[in-house]
Backbone as CSV, one residue per row, in Angstrom:
resi,resn,N_x,N_y,N_z,CA_x,CA_y,CA_z,C_x,C_y,C_z
1,MET,-5.357,15.727,-0.759,-4.237,15.160,0.146,-3.506,16.260,-0.010
2,ARG,-3.343,16.654,1.247,-1.883,17.581,1.895,-0.218,16.894,0.931
3,LYS,0.296,17.848,0.115,1.605,16.839,-0.061,2.804,16.425,0.862
4,ALA,2.869,17.207,2.137,3.383,17.019,3.120,3.476,15.419,3.306
5,LYS,1.577,15.263,3.828,1.121,13.899,4.222,1.425,13.010,3.312
6,PHE,1.267,13.172,2.474,1.781,11.972,0.879,3.250,11.566,1.018
7,GLY,4.263,12.781,1.346,5.385,12.643,1.341,5.770,11.677,2.264
8,HIS,4.818,11.383,3.019,5.555,10.536,4.628,5.303,9.756,4.031
9,TYR,3.844,9.370,3.576,3.721,7.579,3.404,4.342,7.205,2.043
10,LEU,4.823,8.135,0.946,5.481,7.418,-0.284,6.541,6.542,0.124
11,ASP,7.585,6.074,0.758,8.386,5.174,0.859,7.363,3.723,0.922
12,ILE,6.396,3.893,1.692,5.755,2.754,2.757,4.934,2.474,1.387
13,LYS,3.898,3.104,0.471,3.390,2.988,-0.648,4.466,2.515,-1.549
14,LEU,4.831,3.176,-2.274,6.205,2.358,-3.545,6.648,1.375,-2.938
15,GLU,6.786,0.448,-1.580,6.853,-0.737,-0.734,5.604,-1.658,-1.404
16,VAL,4.929,-0.688,-0.340,3.499,-1.656,-0.811,2.880,-2.167,-2.211
17,VAL,2.813,-1.366,-3.145,2.525,-1.360,-4.170,3.598,-2.359,-4.994
18,GLY,4.508,-2.743,-4.441,6.160,-3.430,-5.096,5.651,-4.654,-4.786
19,LEU,5.401,-4.914,-3.624,4.959,-6.309,-3.007,3.171,-6.859,-3.570
20,PHE,2.448,-5.918,-3.529,0.985,-6.462,-4.061,1.454,-6.574,-5.355
21,ASN,2.631,-5.800,-6.749,2.369,-5.815,-7.960,3.229,-7.741,-7.919
22,GLU,3.676,-8.039,-7.133,4.203,-9.376,-6.866,4.272,-10.698,-6.956
23,LEU,2.815,-10.473,-5.807,1.836,-11.566,-5.341,1.355,-11.686,-6.836
24,PRO,0.546,-13.121,-6.292,-0.039,-13.641,-7.516,-1.524,-13.434,-7.040
25,LYS,-2.092,-13.381,-8.604,-3.744,-13.131,-8.614,-4.115,-13.895,-8.851
26,PRO,-5.477,-14.493,-9.013,-6.746,-13.368,-7.868,-6.312,-13.517,-6.862
27,LEU,-6.259,-12.946,-6.218,-6.033,-12.801,-4.511,-6.991,-11.380,-3.543
28,SER,-7.735,-11.469,-2.536,-8.365,-10.929,-2.353,-7.373,-9.380,-1.406
29,VAL,-8.450,-8.222,-1.577,-7.545,-6.958,-1.474,-6.661,-7.522,-0.066
30,ARG,-7.967,-8.092,0.576,-7.370,-8.288,2.644,-6.722,-9.314,2.927
31,LYS,-6.871,-10.310,2.067,-5.548,-11.548,2.121,-4.254,-10.723,1.260
32,ALA,-3.985,-10.188,0.750,-3.036,-9.063,-0.215,-2.505,-8.370,0.901
33,ALA,-2.814,-7.402,1.454,-3.322,-6.327,2.783,-2.046,-7.027,3.773
34,LYS,-2.557,-8.552,4.409,-2.400,-9.011,4.855,-1.052,-9.414,5.094
35,GLN,-0.729,-10.278,4.172,0.823,-11.562,3.931,1.804,-10.107,3.852
36,ILE,1.610,-8.277,2.774,1.941,-7.158,2.223,2.404,-6.605,4.484
37,TYR,1.519,-6.624,5.364,2.208,-6.482,6.291,2.927,-7.205,6.718
38,ASP,2.778,-8.521,6.532,3.880,-9.660,7.178,5.268,-9.281,6.669
39,GLN,5.054,-8.926,5.260,6.288,-8.672,4.602,7.273,-7.689,5.048
40,LEU,7.108,-6.340,5.426,7.006,-5.042,5.496,8.344,-4.656,6.846
41,ASP,9.114,-4.056,7.076,10.464,-3.807,7.416,9.789,-3.325,8.353
42,SER,10.756,-3.758,9.875,10.255,-3.104,11.073,10.047,-1.423,10.967
43,LYS,11.171,-1.101,10.366,10.942,0.387,10.778,9.603,1.278,9.478
44,LEU,9.302,0.132,8.659,8.326,0.903,7.505,6.637,0.687,9.036
45,ARG,6.607,-0.866,9.090,5.580,-0.477,10.514,5.230,0.340,11.418
46,LEU,6.525,1.312,12.404,6.695,1.564,12.927,5.740,3.220,12.536
47,ARG,5.852,3.323,11.353,5.412,5.127,10.798,4.531,5.071,10.287
48,PHE,2.871,3.416,10.360,1.878,4.006,10.578,1.215,4.653,11.404
49,ALA,0.834,5.179,11.131,-0.129,6.425,12.250,-1.429,5.737,12.234
50,THR,-1.581,4.516,12.100,-2.592,3.743,12.089,-2.682,2.494,13.112
51,ASP,-4.272,2.769,14.130,-3.971,1.521,14.860,-3.998,-0.236,14.418
52,ASP,-5.093,-0.189,13.540,-4.467,-1.509,12.231,-3.995,-0.758,10.804
53,PRO,-2.559,-0.965,10.672,-1.792,-1.196,9.334,-2.679,-1.795,8.193
54,ALA,-3.006,-2.998,9.007,-3.304,-3.946,7.785,-4.189,-3.489,6.964
55,HIS,-5.425,-3.014,7.622,-6.493,-2.458,7.632,-6.542,-0.922,6.083
56,GLN,-5.353,-0.113,6.929,-4.659,0.843,5.763,-4.410,0.238,4.747
57,ILE,-4.079,-0.373,4.805,-3.386,-1.064,3.771,-4.337,-1.739,2.349
58,GLU,-5.327,-2.248,2.957,-6.113,-2.633,2.312,-6.816,-2.107,1.568
59,VAL,-6.722,-0.692,2.199,-7.563,0.733,1.538,-6.851,1.233,0.514
60,TRP,-5.147,1.892,0.576,-4.904,1.767,0.450,-5.061,0.850,-1.369
61,LEU,-4.383,-0.445,-1.252,-4.733,-1.582,-2.363,-5.687,-1.185,-3.001
62,GLY,-6.729,-1.148,-2.680,-8.087,-0.956,-3.488,-8.383,0.126,-4.357
63,GLN,-7.521,1.662,-3.706,-8.167,2.449,-4.386,-6.619,2.792,-5.187
64,TYR,-5.530,1.945,-5.377,-4.604,1.525,-5.644,-5.301,1.012,-7.580
65,LYS,-6.211,-0.272,-7.167,-6.559,-0.792,-8.209,-7.362,-0.344,-8.573
66,LYS,-8.293,0.477,-8.790,-9.339,1.625,-9.129,-8.886,2.863,-9.729
67,GLY,-7.290,3.118,-9.282,-6.682,3.987,-10.215,-6.646,5.618,-9.036
68,THR,-7.387,5.667,-7.543,-7.717,6.990,-7.177,-6.981,7.181,-6.134
69,LEU,-5.936,6.242,-5.883,-4.944,6.480,-4.613,-3.493,7.504,-4.699
70,PRO,-4.526,8.322,-3.451,-3.637,10.120,-4.467,-1.857,9.718,-4.232
71,GLY,-1.300,10.056,-5.077,-0.266,10.416,-5.384,-0.030,9.075,-6.828
72,GLN,-1.203,8.371,-6.792,-0.668,7.385,-7.738,0.728,7.729,-9.069
73,GLN,0.766,8.413,-9.570,0.923,8.741,-10.577,2.698,9.128,-10.667
74,ASP,3.081,8.883,-9.236,4.244,8.633,-8.805,4.618,7.525,-8.552
75,LEU,3.431,5.887,-8.192,3.288,5.003,-8.431,4.038,3.563,-9.572
76,PRO,4.565,2.824,-9.381,4.003,1.545,-11.200,2.246,1.464,-11.282
77,PRO,2.658,1.679,-12.310,1.222,1.145,-12.515,0.757,-0.384,-11.731
78,TYR,-0.515,-0.013,-12.265,-1.299,-1.479,-11.533,-1.077,-2.254,-12.770
79,ARG,-0.638,-4.123,-12.142,-0.297,-4.872,-13.191,-1.395,-5.410,-12.568
80,PRO,-3.512,-6.168,-13.565,-3.897,-6.759,-12.781,-3.078,-8.876,-12.707
């Protein structure tokens, strides 16, 4: 992934990961993504470049749990 593209989403990913780590486990990635999207600030919601932001969050969370999220080294560690 290009560094510029990652930089555009870094603050969104930080917020998403922070909210995800606060959620009680076990919770499916799909349900967590929906809850997180509902909690996001409206300014962050507008910055998604997709028709289905909850699905994008779901993809990011799946990658985060697997340790394959681009730029994960700049994010807090995953807490199961």
